[in-house]
TORKOL-4160 file (C-alpha; in steps of 0.2 Angstrom, whole numbers, padded with zeros to 4 digits, m for minus):
371
<pt num="1" X="0000" Y="0000" Z="0000"/>
<pt num="2" X="0006" Y="0017" Z="m0004"/>
<pt num="3" X="0007" Y="0032" Z="0008"/>
<pt num="4" X="0011" Y="0050" Z="0004"/>
<pt num="5" X="0020" Y="0063" Z="0014"/>
<pt num="6" X="0004" Y="0072" Z="0018"/>
<pt num="7" X="m0004" Y="0057" Z="0026"/>
<pt num="8" X="0011" Y="0054" Z="0036"/>
<pt num="9" X="0012" Y="0072" Z="0042"/>
<pt num="10" X="m0006" Y="0071" Z="0048"/>
<pt num="11" X="m0003" Y="0056" Z="0059"/>
<pt num="12" X="0013" Y="0064" Z="0066"/>
<pt num="13" X="0002" Y="0078" Z="0072"/>
<pt num="14" X="m0010" Y="0065" Z="0079"/>
<pt num="15" X="0004" Y="0056" Z="0088"/>
<pt num="16" X="0009" Y="0073" Z="0096"/>
<pt num="17" X="m0009" Y="0078" Z="0101"/>
<pt num="18" X="m0016" Y="0061" Z="0108"/>
<pt num="19" X="m0010" Y="0056" Z="0126"/>
<pt num="20" X="0000" Y="0041" Z="0128"/>
<pt num="21" X="m0014" Y="0030" Z="0136"/>
<pt num="22" X="m0011" Y="0014" Z="0145"/>
<pt num="23" X="m0026" Y="0004" Z="0151"/>
<pt num="24" X="m0030" Y="0008" Z="0170"/>
<pt num="25" X="m0014" Y="0017" Z="0172"/>
<pt num="26" X="m0010" Y="0035" Z="0177"/>
<pt num="27" X="0001" Y="0044" Z="0165"/>
<pt num="28" X="0010" Y="0060" Z="0171"/>
<pt num="29" X="0003" Y="0077" Z="0166"/>
<pt num="30" X="m0015" Y="0070" Z="0163"/>
<pt num="31" X="m0027" Y="0084" Z="0161"/>
<pt num="32" X="m0013" Y="0097" Z="0163"/>
<pt num="33" X="m0023" Y="0110" Z="0155"/>
<pt num="34" X="m0032" Y="0112" Z="0171"/>
<pt num="35" X="m0016" Y="0117" Z="0180"/>
<pt num="36" X="m0012" Y="0132" Z="0169"/>
<pt num="37" X="m0022" Y="0144" Z="0181"/>
<pt num="38" X="m0035" Y="0157" Z="0178"/>
<pt num="39" X="m0036" Y="0176" Z="0182"/>
<pt num="40" X="m0022" Y="0188" Z="0179"/>
<pt num="41" X="m0020" Y="0192" Z="0198"/>
<pt num="42" X="m0015" Y="0174" Z="0201"/>
<pt num="43" X="m0003" Y="0174" Z="0186"/>
<pt num="44" X="0005" Y="0190" Z="0193"/>
<pt num="45" X="0008" Y="0182" Z="0210"/>
<pt num="46" X="0015" Y="0166" Z="0202"/>
<pt num="47" X="m0001" Y="0157" Z="0206"/>
<pt num="48" X="0001" Y="0159" Z="0225"/>
<pt num="49" X="m0017" Y="0162" Z="0229"/>
<pt num="50" X="m0024" Y="0146" Z="0237"/>
<pt num="51" X="m0026" Y="0155" Z="0254"/>
<pt num="52" X="m0032" Y="0172" Z="0247"/>
<pt num="53" X="m0042" Y="0168" Z="0231"/>
<pt num="54" X="m0060" Y="0175" Z="0233"/>
<pt num="55" X="m0075" Y="0177" Z="0222"/>
<pt num="56" X="m0076" Y="0171" Z="0204"/>
<pt num="57" X="m0058" Y="0165" Z="0202"/>
<pt num="58" X="m0059" Y="0155" Z="0219"/>
<pt num="59" X="m0071" Y="0143" Z="0210"/>
<pt num="60" X="m0055" Y="0137" Z="0201"/>
<pt num="61" X="m0041" Y="0140" Z="0214"/>
<pt num="62" X="m0050" Y="0136" Z="0230"/>
<pt num="63" X="m0069" Y="0134" Z="0230"/>
<pt num="64" X="m0070" Y="0139" Z="0249"/>
<pt num="65" X="m0065" Y="0156" Z="0244"/>
<pt num="66" X="m0081" Y="0159" Z="0235"/>
<pt num="67" X="m0089" Y="0165" Z="0251"/>
<pt num="68" X="m0076" Y="0179" Z="0253"/>
<pt num="69" X="m0083" Y="0191" Z="0240"/>
<pt num="70" X="m0088" Y="0209" Z="0241"/>
<pt num="71" X="m0104" Y="0207" Z="0231"/>
<pt num="72" X="m0119" Y="0194" Z="0229"/>
<pt num="73" X="m0115" Y="0191" Z="0211"/>
<pt num="74" X="m0098" Y="0191" Z="0203"/>
<pt num="75" X="m0092" Y="0187" Z="0185"/>
<pt num="76" X="m0074" Y="0183" Z="0180"/>
<pt num="77" X="m0067" Y="0182" Z="0162"/>
<pt num="78" X="m0050" Y="0179" Z="0154"/>
<pt num="79" X="m0043" Y="0176" Z="0137"/>
<pt num="80" X="m0025" Y="0171" Z="0134"/>
<pt num="81" X="m0014" Y="0165" Z="0120"/>
<pt num="82" X="0001" Y="0153" Z="0121"/>
<pt num="83" X="0015" Y="0149" Z="0109"/>
<pt num="84" X="0013" Y="0164" Z="0098"/>
<pt num="85" X="m0006" Y="0163" Z="0097"/>
<pt num="86" X="m0006" Y="0145" Z="0092"/>
<pt num="87" X="m0016" Y="0139" Z="0107"/>
<pt num="88" X="m0031" Y="0149" Z="0114"/>
<pt num="89" X="m0036" Y="0148" Z="0132"/>
<pt num="90" X="m0053" Y="0155" Z="0138"/>
<pt num="91" X="m0060" Y="0156" Z="0155"/>
<pt num="92" X="m0077" Y="0162" Z="0162"/>
<pt num="93" X="m0084" Y="0160" Z="0179"/>
<pt num="94" X="m0099" Y="0167" Z="0189"/>
<pt num="95" X="m0103" Y="0165" Z="0208"/>
<pt num="96" X="m0118" Y="0169" Z="0217"/>
<pt num="97" X="m0124" Y="0170" Z="0235"/>
<pt num="98" X="m0137" Y="0157" Z="0239"/>
<pt num="99" X="m0140" Y="0163" Z="0257"/>
<pt num="100" X="m0131" Y="0170" Z="0271"/>
<pt num="101" X="m0120" Y="0156" Z="0273"/>
<pt num="102" X="m0118" Y="0148" Z="0256"/>
<pt num="103" X="m0112" Y="0152" Z="0238"/>
<pt num="104" X="m0113" Y="0143" Z="0222"/>
<pt num="105" X="m0103" Y="0145" Z="0206"/>
<pt num="106" X="m0101" Y="0138" Z="0188"/>
<pt num="107" X="m0084" Y="0139" Z="0178"/>
<pt num="108" X="m0080" Y="0136" Z="0160"/>
<pt num="109" X="m0063" Y="0133" Z="0153"/>
<pt num="110" X="m0057" Y="0130" Z="0135"/>
<pt num="111" X="m0040" Y="0126" Z="0129"/>
<pt num="112" X="m0038" Y="0123" Z="0111"/>
<pt num="113" X="m0027" Y="0122" Z="0096"/>
<pt num="114" X="m0038" Y="0126" Z="0081"/>
<pt num="115" X="m0036" Y="0125" Z="0062"/>
<pt num="116" X="m0023" Y="0110" Z="0062"/>
<pt num="117" X="m0021" Y="0106" Z="0043"/>
<pt num="118" X="m0027" Y="0088" Z="0038"/>
<pt num="119" X="m0016" Y="0084" Z="0023"/>
<pt num="120" X="m0021" Y="0066" Z="0022"/>
<pt num="121" X="m0030" Y="0069" Z="0005"/>
<pt num="122" X="m0018" Y="0082" Z="m0001"/>
<pt num="123" X="m0010" Y="0070" Z="m0014"/>
<pt num="124" X="m0021" Y="0057" Z="m0022"/>
<pt num="125" X="m0017" Y="0039" Z="m0028"/>
<pt num="126" X="m0010" Y="0046" Z="m0044"/>
<pt num="127" X="0002" Y="0058" Z="m0036"/>
<pt num="128" X="m0008" Y="0074" Z="m0040"/>
<pt num="129" X="m0007" Y="0088" Z="m0027"/>
<pt num="130" X="m0024" Y="0097" Z="m0024"/>
<pt num="131" X="m0023" Y="0110" Z="m0010"/>
<pt num="132" X="m0042" Y="0111" Z="m0011"/>
<pt num="133" X="m0043" Y="0094" Z="m0002"/>
<pt num="134" X="m0034" Y="0101" Z="0013"/>
<pt num="135" X="m0046" Y="0101" Z="0028"/>
<pt num="136" X="m0043" Y="0107" Z="0046"/>
<pt num="137" X="m0047" Y="0100" Z="0063"/>
<pt num="138" X="m0045" Y="0106" Z="0082"/>
<pt num="139" X="m0038" Y="0098" Z="0097"/>
<pt num="140" X="m0049" Y="0105" Z="0111"/>
<pt num="141" X="m0050" Y="0103" Z="0130"/>
<pt num="142" X="m0066" Y="0108" Z="0139"/>
<pt num="143" X="m0069" Y="0108" Z="0158"/>
<pt num="144" X="m0085" Y="0113" Z="0167"/>
<pt num="145" X="m0084" Y="0116" Z="0186"/>
<pt num="146" X="m0099" Y="0116" Z="0197"/>
<pt num="147" X="m0094" Y="0123" Z="0214"/>
<pt num="148" X="m0102" Y="0126" Z="0231"/>
<pt num="149" X="m0095" Y="0134" Z="0247"/>
<pt num="150" X="m0102" Y="0136" Z="0264"/>
<pt num="151" X="m0097" Y="0144" Z="0281"/>
<pt num="152" X="m0094" Y="0131" Z="0295"/>
<pt num="153" X="m0100" Y="0141" Z="0310"/>
<pt num="154" X="m0083" Y="0145" Z="0315"/>
<pt num="155" X="m0077" Y="0163" Z="0311"/>
<pt num="156" X="m0066" Y="0164" Z="0297"/>
<pt num="157" X="m0068" Y="0146" Z="0292"/>
<pt num="158" X="m0076" Y="0141" Z="0275"/>
<pt num="159" X="m0077" Y="0124" Z="0266"/>
<pt num="160" X="m0080" Y="0122" Z="0247"/>
<pt num="161" X="m0080" Y="0109" Z="0233"/>
<pt num="162" X="m0081" Y="0107" Z="0215"/>
<pt num="163" X="m0088" Y="0094" Z="0203"/>
<pt num="164" X="m0078" Y="0093" Z="0186"/>
<pt num="165" X="m0084" Y="0087" Z="0170"/>
<pt num="166" X="m0071" Y="0086" Z="0156"/>
<pt num="167" X="m0073" Y="0084" Z="0138"/>
<pt num="168" X="m0057" Y="0082" Z="0126"/>
<pt num="169" X="m0058" Y="0080" Z="0107"/>
<pt num="170" X="m0045" Y="0078" Z="0094"/>
<pt num="171" X="m0055" Y="0082" Z="0078"/>
<pt num="172" X="m0066" Y="0067" Z="0074"/>
<pt num="173" X="m0052" Y="0055" Z="0078"/>
<pt num="174" X="m0053" Y="0054" Z="0097"/>
<pt num="175" X="m0062" Y="0060" Z="0111"/>
<pt num="176" X="m0064" Y="0058" Z="0130"/>
<pt num="177" X="m0076" Y="0061" Z="0144"/>
<pt num="178" X="m0069" Y="0064" Z="0162"/>
<pt num="179" X="m0076" Y="0067" Z="0179"/>
<pt num="180" X="m0068" Y="0072" Z="0195"/>
<pt num="181" X="m0069" Y="0081" Z="0212"/>
<pt num="182" X="m0060" Y="0095" Z="0221"/>
<pt num="183" X="m0062" Y="0100" Z="0239"/>
<pt num="184" X="m0055" Y="0115" Z="0248"/>
<pt num="185" X="m0054" Y="0125" Z="0264"/>
<pt num="186" X="m0049" Y="0143" Z="0269"/>
<pt num="187" X="m0046" Y="0150" Z="0286"/>
<pt num="188" X="m0043" Y="0168" Z="0291"/>
<pt num="189" X="m0037" Y="0174" Z="0308"/>
<pt num="190" X="m0032" Y="0192" Z="0311"/>
<pt num="191" X="m0019" Y="0196" Z="0297"/>
<pt num="192" X="m0016" Y="0178" Z="0292"/>
<pt num="193" X="m0024" Y="0168" Z="0278"/>
<pt num="194" X="m0023" Y="0149" Z="0276"/>
<pt num="195" X="m0029" Y="0138" Z="0262"/>
<pt num="196" X="m0029" Y="0119" Z="0258"/>
<pt num="197" X="m0036" Y="0111" Z="0242"/>
<pt num="198" X="m0037" Y="0093" Z="0237"/>
<pt num="199" X="m0038" Y="0092" Z="0218"/>
<pt num="200" X="m0044" Y="0076" Z="0209"/>
<pt num="201" X="m0046" Y="0070" Z="0227"/>
<pt num="202" X="m0054" Y="0054" Z="0222"/>
<pt num="203" X="m0043" Y="0053" Z="0206"/>
<pt num="204" X="m0051" Y="0060" Z="0189"/>
<pt num="205" X="m0055" Y="0047" Z="0176"/>
<pt num="206" X="m0055" Y="0051" Z="0157"/>
<pt num="207" X="m0063" Y="0038" Z="0146"/>
<pt num="208" X="m0055" Y="0039" Z="0129"/>
<pt num="209" X="m0063" Y="0032" Z="0113"/>
<pt num="210" X="m0055" Y="0032" Z="0096"/>
<pt num="211" X="m0063" Y="0033" Z="0079"/>
<pt num="212" X="m0050" Y="0026" Z="0067"/>
<pt num="213" X="m0053" Y="0021" Z="0049"/>
<pt num="214" X="m0045" Y="0006" Z="0041"/>
<pt num="215" X="m0033" Y="0019" Z="0032"/>
<pt num="216" X="m0028" Y="0026" Z="0049"/>
<pt num="217" X="m0024" Y="0009" Z="0056"/>
<pt num="218" X="m0014" Y="0005" Z="0041"/>
<pt num="219" X="m0003" Y="0020" Z="0043"/>
<pt num="220" X="0000" Y="0017" Z="0061"/>
<pt num="221" X="0005" Y="0000" Z="0057"/>
<pt num="222" X="0016" Y="0005" Z="0043"/>
<pt num="223" X="0025" Y="0018" Z="0053"/>
<pt num="224" X="0028" Y="0007" Z="0068"/>
<pt num="225" X="0017" Y="0015" Z="0080"/>
<pt num="226" X="0005" Y="0007" Z="0092"/>
<pt num="227" X="m0013" Y="0008" Z="0087"/>
<pt num="228" X="m0023" Y="0018" Z="0100"/>
<pt num="229" X="m0037" Y="0008" Z="0109"/>
<pt num="230" X="m0052" Y="0014" Z="0120"/>
<pt num="231" X="m0044" Y="0016" Z="0137"/>
<pt num="232" X="m0045" Y="0024" Z="0154"/>
<pt num="233" X="m0034" Y="0038" Z="0159"/>
<pt num="234" X="m0032" Y="0042" Z="0177"/>
<pt num="235" X="m0027" Y="0059" Z="0185"/>
<pt num="236" X="m0019" Y="0057" Z="0201"/>
<pt num="237" X="m0023" Y="0068" Z="0216"/>
<pt num="238" X="m0013" Y="0083" Z="0221"/>
<pt num="239" X="m0013" Y="0094" Z="0236"/>
<pt num="240" X="m0011" Y="0113" Z="0236"/>
<pt num="241" X="m0007" Y="0122" Z="0252"/>
<pt num="242" X="m0005" Y="0140" Z="0256"/>
<pt num="243" X="m0002" Y="0153" Z="0269"/>
<pt num="244" X="m0001" Y="0172" Z="0268"/>
<pt num="245" X="m0001" Y="0187" Z="0279"/>
<pt num="246" X="m0005" Y="0205" Z="0277"/>
<pt num="247" X="0006" Y="0219" Z="0283"/>
<pt num="248" X="0001" Y="0238" Z="0285"/>
<pt num="249" X="0014" Y="0249" Z="0278"/>
<pt num="250" X="0005" Y="0265" Z="0281"/>
<pt num="251" X="m0012" Y="0274" Z="0279"/>
<pt num="252" X="m0022" Y="0264" Z="0266"/>
<pt num="253" X="m0006" Y="0254" Z="0260"/>
<pt num="254" X="m0005" Y="0236" Z="0263"/>
<pt num="255" X="0007" Y="0222" Z="0258"/>
<pt num="256" X="0001" Y="0204" Z="0256"/>
<pt num="257" X="0013" Y="0190" Z="0255"/>
<pt num="258" X="0008" Y="0172" Z="0251"/>
<pt num="259" X="0018" Y="0155" Z="0250"/>
<pt num="260" X="0011" Y="0140" Z="0241"/>
<pt num="261" X="0016" Y="0122" Z="0240"/>
<pt num="262" X="0010" Y="0111" Z="0226"/>
<pt num="263" X="0011" Y="0092" Z="0230"/>
<pt num="264" X="0009" Y="0080" Z="0216"/>
<pt num="265" X="0007" Y="0061" Z="0218"/>
<pt num="266" X="0011" Y="0055" Z="0201"/>
<pt num="267" X="0029" Y="0051" Z="0203"/>
<pt num="268" X="0046" Y="0061" Z="0202"/>
<pt num="269" X="0044" Y="0078" Z="0193"/>
<pt num="270" X="0057" Y="0091" Z="0189"/>
<pt num="271" X="0053" Y="0102" Z="0205"/>
<pt num="272" X="0063" Y="0109" Z="0219"/>
<pt num="273" X="0058" Y="0095" Z="0230"/>
<pt num="274" X="0056" Y="0078" Z="0222"/>
<pt num="275" X="0055" Y="0060" Z="0227"/>
<pt num="276" X="0048" Y="0044" Z="0219"/>
<pt num="277" X="0030" Y="0045" Z="0225"/>
<pt num="278" X="0028" Y="0064" Z="0228"/>
<pt num="279" X="0035" Y="0080" Z="0221"/>
<pt num="280" X="0034" Y="0097" Z="0229"/>
<pt num="281" X="0034" Y="0113" Z="0219"/>
<pt num="282" X="0035" Y="0129" Z="0230"/>
<pt num="283" X="0031" Y="0146" Z="0224"/>
<pt num="284" X="0027" Y="0163" Z="0232"/>
<pt num="285" X="0019" Y="0180" Z="0228"/>
<pt num="286" X="0017" Y="0198" Z="0234"/>
<pt num="287" X="0003" Y="0210" Z="0232"/>
<pt num="288" X="0004" Y="0229" Z="0236"/>
<pt num="289" X="m0012" Y="0237" Z="0239"/>
<pt num="290" X="m0014" Y="0256" Z="0238"/>
<pt num="291" X="m0031" Y="0262" Z="0244"/>
<pt num="292" X="m0039" Y="0246" Z="0238"/>
<pt num="293" X="m0039" Y="0254" Z="0221"/>
<pt num="294" X="m0022" Y="0251" Z="0214"/>
<pt num="295" X="m0013" Y="0234" Z="0216"/>
<pt num="296" X="0005" Y="0230" Z="0211"/>
<pt num="297" X="0010" Y="0211" Z="0211"/>
<pt num="298" X="0025" Y="0200" Z="0209"/>
<pt num="299" X="0029" Y="0182" Z="0211"/>
<pt num="300" X="0042" Y="0168" Z="0209"/>
<pt num="301" X="0038" Y="0150" Z="0203"/>
<pt num="302" X="0043" Y="0136" Z="0192"/>
<pt num="303" X="0059" Y="0133" Z="0202"/>
<pt num="304" X="0069" Y="0119" Z="0194"/>
<pt num="305" X="0086" Y="0112" Z="0194"/>
<pt num="306" X="0094" Y="0110" Z="0177"/>
<pt num="307" X="0111" Y="0106" Z="0169"/>
<pt num="308" X="0121" Y="0121" Z="0162"/>
<pt num="309" X="0132" Y="0119" Z="0146"/>
<pt num="310" X="0147" Y="0115" Z="0157"/>
<pt num="311" X="0138" Y="0101" Z="0166"/>
<pt num="312" X="0135" Y="0110" Z="0182"/>
<pt num="313" X="0118" Y="0109" Z="0190"/>
<pt num="314" X="0110" Y="0126" Z="0192"/>
<pt num="315" X="0093" Y="0132" Z="0199"/>
<pt num="316" X="0081" Y="0141" Z="0188"/>
<pt num="317" X="0065" Y="0150" Z="0191"/>
<pt num="318" X="0051" Y="0160" Z="0183"/>
<pt num="319" X="0048" Y="0178" Z="0189"/>
<pt num="320" X="0030" Y="0185" Z="0186"/>
<pt num="321" X="0023" Y="0203" Z="0188"/>
<pt num="322" X="0006" Y="0211" Z="0187"/>
<pt num="323" X="m0005" Y="0225" Z="0192"/>
<pt num="324" X="m0024" Y="0228" Z="0195"/>
<pt num="325" X="m0036" Y="0243" Z="0195"/>
<pt num="326" X="m0053" Y="0244" Z="0204"/>
<pt num="327" X="m0066" Y="0256" Z="0197"/>
<pt num="328" X="m0080" Y="0261" Z="0209"/>
<pt num="329" X="m0079" Y="0243" Z="0217"/>
<pt num="330" X="m0088" Y="0237" Z="0201"/>
<pt num="331" X="m0075" Y="0233" Z="0188"/>
<pt num="332" X="m0058" Y="0225" Z="0192"/>
<pt num="333" X="m0046" Y="0224" Z="0178"/>
<pt num="334" X="m0030" Y="0214" Z="0181"/>
<pt num="335" X="m0014" Y="0212" Z="0171"/>
<pt num="336" X="0000" Y="0200" Z="0172"/>
<pt num="337" X="0017" Y="0198" Z="0162"/>
<pt num="338" X="0023" Y="0180" Z="0164"/>
<pt num="339" X="0038" Y="0170" Z="0158"/>
<pt num="340" X="0050" Y="0184" Z="0159"/>
<pt num="341" X="0068" Y="0186" Z="0153"/>
<pt num="342" X="0078" Y="0170" Z="0150"/>
<pt num="343" X="0073" Y="0161" Z="0166"/>
<pt num="344" X="0061" Y="0151" Z="0156"/>
<pt num="345" X="0062" Y="0144" Z="0138"/>
<pt num="346" X="0044" Y="0149" Z="0135"/>
<pt num="347" X="0039" Y="0165" Z="0127"/>
<pt num="348" X="0032" Y="0178" Z="0138"/>
<pt num="349" X="0013" Y="0182" Z="0138"/>
<pt num="350" X="0003" Y="0197" Z="0142"/>
<pt num="351" X="m0013" Y="0192" Z="0151"/>
<pt num="352" X="m0028" Y="0202" Z="0155"/>
<pt num="353" X="m0043" Y="0197" Z="0165"/>
<pt num="354" X="m0059" Y="0205" Z="0171"/>
<pt num="355" X="m0070" Y="0204" Z="0186"/>
<pt num="356" X="m0087" Y="0212" Z="0187"/>
<pt num="357" X="m0097" Y="0215" Z="0203"/>
<pt num="358" X="m0115" Y="0214" Z="0197"/>
<pt num="359" X="m0125" Y="0215" Z="0213"/>
<pt num="360" X="m0122" Y="0223" Z="0229"/>
<pt num="361" X="m0121" Y="0212" Z="0244"/>
<pt num="362" X="m0133" Y="0221" Z="0256"/>
<pt num="363" X="m0135" Y="0206" Z="0267"/>
<pt num="364" X="m0117" Y="0202" Z="0271"/>
<pt num="365" X="m0107" Y="0218" Z="0271"/>
<pt num="366" X="m0088" Y="0215" Z="0272"/>
<pt num="367" X="m0073" Y="0226" Z="0274"/>
<pt num="368" X="m0062" Y="0228" Z="0259"/>
<pt num="369" X="m0050" Y="0214" Z="0256"/>
<pt num="370" X="m0032" Y="0217" Z="0249"/>
<pt num="371" X="m0034" Y="0202" Z="0237"/>
């Protein structure tokens, strides 16, 4: 059987797009699009917000923080692009007060590479090239989070959880449905904030199915690649822990500092602290608040050990920075510049996000929060 270069190129794209699935096993970096983060405030602080996240972004970071919002209804939005615009990342969330002690939220996340050329029909059986035969497909990851938070009757203590529904598609060739659960807690005491989140706490399961034609199977066989089979992908649990403190620097000037630890359970990763069963990734962020109107942020994360050209082991890190503005306590615009300088091999990104306070919270007045 004859195979042209167009056909081979399509299947090379598929091999890079599809996960390496092994029946009933847990590969590293499963559902990794759900670890990218949301909200420019978080990015500016190197994602060190588990203890301080509140309102709409908290539905993603720590659902317990949904209780700590200045309004009864808040909307959060963000659009970002990665790899010079090749990948699109969209996020939207809305949280609403249910009663005096509970809040519910819904969050939507989409990460996609669109318009991938399908060149399998570019060259016909006679060797003729016809560019009109090129089609395109998308590799898309969707996630829907249904969240709920409640006060526990102890001042400053809130508990929250999220149910996750995941849909992943690679054109018409493959798709998966997944389900999982997150649970989080936040506690505030004087100037201190503490947070703890168990993500994929019961493990998240993605059931993959493949729609391969006889031609595709022949190409996989001819190129020496394993033919994908319907299988189950498991995302192992991870624990996010954070602690932060506010410092008064003068009249209406506050500095908030937070340190987070991301603890993964899928084996050794290239993190600062690593072992065979668990790896720990520490990161930290700062936020300077001026009159609860202007916010300046910075953070350090992605701390790794690498080998330099001379063979010496060095420690690298990724600095982030950002800013935020609040207009009449109704509109919050946040900005982050991430992947700065040469500390990371990835291109830097300018990220903006928006939060809208849509309904005043008359039943539960709260003092301004620096976060």
